[in-house]
C-alpha positions in Angstrom: 59.5 64.3 132.4 59.3 67.9 133.5 62.8 68.6 132.3 62.0 67.1 128.9 58.8 69.2 128.6 60.8 72.3 129.4 63.4 71.5 126.8 60.7 71.0 124.2 59.1 74.3 125.1 62.5 76.0 124.7 63.0 74.4 121.3 59.7 75.8 120.1 60.7 79.2 121.3 63.7 79.1 119.0 61.3 80.0 116.2 60.0 83.1 118.0 62.3 86.0 117.3 61.2 87.7 120.6 62.2 84.8 122.7 64.8 82.9 120.6 68.0 84.3 122.2 66.8 83.6 125.8 65.6 80.1 124.7 69.0 79.3 123.3 70.8 80.5 126.4 68.5 78.4 128.6 69.1 75.3 126.4 72.9 75.8 126.6 72.7 76.1 130.4 71.1 72.6 130.4 74.5 71.3 129.2 74.3 67.7 127.9 70.5 67.7 127.7 70.6 71.0 125.8 73.2 69.7 123.4 71.2 66.6 122.7 68.0 68.7 122.1 69.7 71.1 119.7 71.4 68.2 117.8 68.0 66.4 117.6 66.4 69.6 116.4 68.9 70.0 113.5 68.3 66.4 112.5 64.5 66.6 112.6 63.6 70.2 111.5 63.3 70.9 107.8 65.2 73.6 105.9 63.0 76.7 105.3 63.3 80.2 103.9 63.6 81.4 107.5 66.8 79.8 108.8 67.1 81.7 112.1 66.1 78.8 114.4 68.5 76.3 112.7 71.2 78.9 112.8 70.7 79.4 116.5 70.9 75.6 117.0 74.2 75.6 115.2 75.5 78.5 117.2 74.6 76.7 120.4 76.3 73.5 119.4 79.4 75.3 118.2 79.8 76.6 121.8 78.8 73.5 123.7 81.1 71.2 121.6 81.3 67.5 122.5 80.8 64.4 120.3 77.1 64.9 119.8 77.5 68.5 118.7 80.3 67.5 116.3 78.1 64.8 114.7 75.2 67.2 114.2 77.4 69.9 112.8 78.9 67.5 110.3 75.4 66.4 109.3 74.3 69.9 108.6 77.5 71.0 106.9 77.3 68.0 104.6 73.7 68.4 103.4 73.0 67.9 99.7 71.9 71.4 99.1 71.5 70.7 95.4 68.6 68.5 96.3 66.6 71.4 97.7 64.3 72.4 94.8 63.2 75.9 96.1 66.1 78.3 95.4 65.1 80.6 98.3 65.1 77.7 100.8 68.3 76.4 99.3 70.0 79.8 99.8 68.8 80.0 103.3 70.0 76.5 104.2 73.3 77.2 102.6 73.8 79.9 105.3 73.1 77.2 108.0 75.5 74.7 106.3 78.2 77.3 105.9 78.0 78.3 109.6 78.1 74.7 110.7 81.2 74.1 108.5 82.9 77.1 110.1 82.1 75.8 113.5 84.0 72.6 112.7 87.2 74.7 112.5 87.0 75.2 116.3 87.1 71.4 117.0 90.7 70.2 117.7 92.2 67.1 116.1 92.6 65.6 112.7 89.0 64.2 112.4 87.5 67.7 112.0 90.1 68.7 109.3 89.4 65.4 107.5 85.7 66.3 107.4 86.4 69.8 106.2 88.6 68.4 103.4 85.7 66.2 102.3 83.4 69.2 102.4 85.8 71.2 100.3 85.3 68.7 97.5 81.7 69.8 97.2 80.0 73.2 96.9 82.1 76.3 97.6 81.0 77.2 101.2 82.4 80.3 102.8 82.2 78.5 106.1 84.7 75.8 104.9 87.2 78.5 104.0 86.6 80.3 107.3 87.2 77.0 109.1 90.6 76.5 107.4 91.5 80.1 108.3 91.1 79.0 112.0 92.4 75.4 111.7 94.9 75.3 108.9 95.7 72.2 106.8 98.1 72.3 103.9 96.0 69.7 102.1 93.4 72.4 101.6 95.6 74.6 99.4 94.4 73.3 96.0 90.7 73.7 97.0 91.2 77.2 98.4 93.2 78.4 95.4 90.5 77.1 93.1 87.9 79.2 95.0 89.8 82.4 94.4 88.0 82.8 91.1 84.6 82.7 92.8 83.7 86.2 94.0 81.3 84.8 96.6 83.9 82.8 98.5 87.2 84.4 97.3 87.7 86.7 100.3 87.3 83.9 102.8 89.6 81.6 100.7 92.2 84.3 100.6 92.1 84.7 104.4 92.7 81.0 104.8 95.6 80.9 102.4 97.2 83.9 104.2 96.7 82.0 107.5 98.7 79.1 105.9 101.5 81.5 105.1 104.6 80.0 103.6 103.2 76.5 103.7 100.7 77.7 101.0 103.5 79.3 98.8 104.3 76.3 96.6 100.7 75.5 95.9 100.0 79.1 95.0 103.0 79.3 92.6 102.1 75.9 91.0 98.5 77.0 90.5 99.6 80.3 88.9 101.7 78.3 86.3 99.0 75.7 85.7 96.3 78.4 85.2 98.4 80.2 82.6 99.2 77.2 80.4 95.9 75.3 80.8 93.8 77.0 78.2 94.3 79.0 75.0 91.5 81.4 75.8 91.4 82.2 79.5 88.1 82.4 81.4 87.1 85.4 83.5 87.2 83.2 86.6 90.7 82.1 85.8 91.8 85.7 85.2 90.4 86.7 88.6 92.0 83.7 90.3 95.5 84.5 89.0 95.2 88.1 89.9 94.1 87.2 93.4 96.9 84.6 93.8 99.4 87.4 93.1 97.7 89.6 95.8 98.4 86.8 98.3 101.9 86.2 97.0 102.6 89.8 97.6 102.6 89.0 101.3 104.6 85.8 101.1 107.2 86.0 98.3 110.8 86.6 99.2 113.2 88.8 97.1 115.2 85.8 95.8 111.9 84.3 94.5 110.8 87.2 92.3 112.2 85.4 89.2 109.4 82.9 89.6 106.8 85.5 88.6 108.9 88.0 86.6 107.7 86.8 83.3 104.1 87.8 84.3 105.1 91.4 83.7 104.3 90.5 80.0 101.1 88.7 80.8 98.1 89.6 78.5 95.8 90.1 81.5 96.1 93.6 82.9 95.4 92.9 86.6 97.9 90.1 86.5 100.6 92.5 85.1 99.6 95.2 87.6 99.8 92.9 90.6 103.1 91.5 89.4 104.5 95.0 88.9 103.5 95.9 92.5 105.4 92.9 93.9 108.5 93.3 91.7 108.8 97.0 92.6 108.6 96.2 96.3 111.1 93.3 96.4 112.9 93.0 93.0 116.4 93.8 92.0 117.2 97.1 90.2 116.9 95.4 86.8 113.7 93.7 87.7 112.2 96.9 89.1 113.2 98.8 86.0 111.2 96.2 83.9 108.3 96.6 86.3 108.2 100.3 85.7 108.0 99.7 82.0 105.0 97.4 82.6 103.3 99.9 84.8 103.7 102.7 82.3 102.1 100.6 79.6 99.1 100.0 81.9 98.3 103.7 82.0 96.8 103.3 78.6 94.2 100.8 80.0 90.6 101.4 79.2 89.8 100.2 82.8 89.6 103.1 85.3 90.5 100.9 88.3 93.7 99.7 86.5 94.7 103.2 85.6 94.1 104.5 89.1 96.0 101.7 90.8 98.9 102.0 88.3 99.1 105.7 89.1 99.4 104.9 92.8 102.1 102.4 92.1 104.2 104.8 90.0 103.7 107.5 92.5 104.9 105.3 95.3 108.0 104.2 93.4 108.7 107.5 91.8 112.3 107.5 93.1 112.9 104.3 91.1 111.0 105.2 87.9 111.4 109.0 87.6 113.8 108.9 84.7 111.6 106.5 82.7 108.5 108.6 83.6 110.3 111.7 82.2 111.2 109.8 79.0 107.6 108.7 78.6 106.4 112.3 79.0 108.8 113.5 76.4 107.7 110.7 74.0 104.1 111.5 74.3 104.7 115.2 74.0 106.6 114.6 70.7 103.6 112.6 69.5 101.5 115.7 70.3 99.3 114.1 72.9 97.3 116.7 74.7 97.4 116.8 78.5 94.0 118.4 78.9 92.1 115.7 77.1 89.4 114.1 79.2 87.2 112.2 76.7 86.8 109.4 76.3 89.0 109.4 79.4 91.7 111.4 81.0 94.9 111.5 78.9 97.8 109.3 79.9 100.1 112.4 79.5 98.1 114.3 82.1 98.4 111.4 84.5 102.2 111.2 83.9 102.5 115.0 84.5 100.6 114.6 87.7 102.8 111.8 88.9 105.9 113.8 88.1 104.6 116.9 89.8 103.7 115.1 93.0 106.9 113.1 93.0 109.0 116.2 92.7 107.1 117.9 95.5 107.7 114.9 97.8 111.5 114.9 96.9 111.7 118.6 97.6 110.0 118.2 100.9 112.5 115.5 101.9 115.5 117.7 101.1 
């Protein structure tokens, strides 16, 4: 009875920020009894706008492991968050559910991965993606790829796909193709997804696979063309790299500052490959009387090209 009363006192202390850490440690030292108490707390306590106590319970169970901990974490990770009316409470509880899902990635065996796959069918949780980054399952590829268009979870999904390595390659390529042909007018989310797929492929694709993405050098989406050019210039054949230089040069006219800046970096990095084409483009623009000192509405493309050429020549001279 005394042990039960002590445990109950410790659970109450989880809600007190000044004592919560010590209370959690004390509960974890009680092993099975502590695990049972933390699991019961997650089942009986209600979501609130202050999720710290429930987060601590999840943290404790993620360390203690065991069947009871597993069941409680599955329960929390699978909560119907859309049934929580208050948006503040819903957001707070989403943090708890996400951390519980991530903790499931530390449990060995197929059962945990099966649970995570079921969770992946629902709301995009960072914790589910983080779990697959720790416990990879090739069956998760389609879900993770679909999340790359969601800024909130894209980074975690990308880490998981990189963890999958070459086993994720086919799924990434297939999704890239499906995205491109699925709709006449592409959504912003789809554009972001395709650009991020290429960022991951940059780490996975082999030289003899460049032909699978080469046609994207003509894609209407600038970031897709830019990321494709980066890959092709790193691994492509001379002919493919030459085509990538042409694509990169055209992107210097972008109205987007980030695209222009990244394009300049790419052309500078591969100046040895593209120096003759860069020189031709400079001459073409000079013949059209483009002014290098123009800054409004943005810095002139000719000025950027002259800067690339100057820096490239300086590097070449330093290497001689």
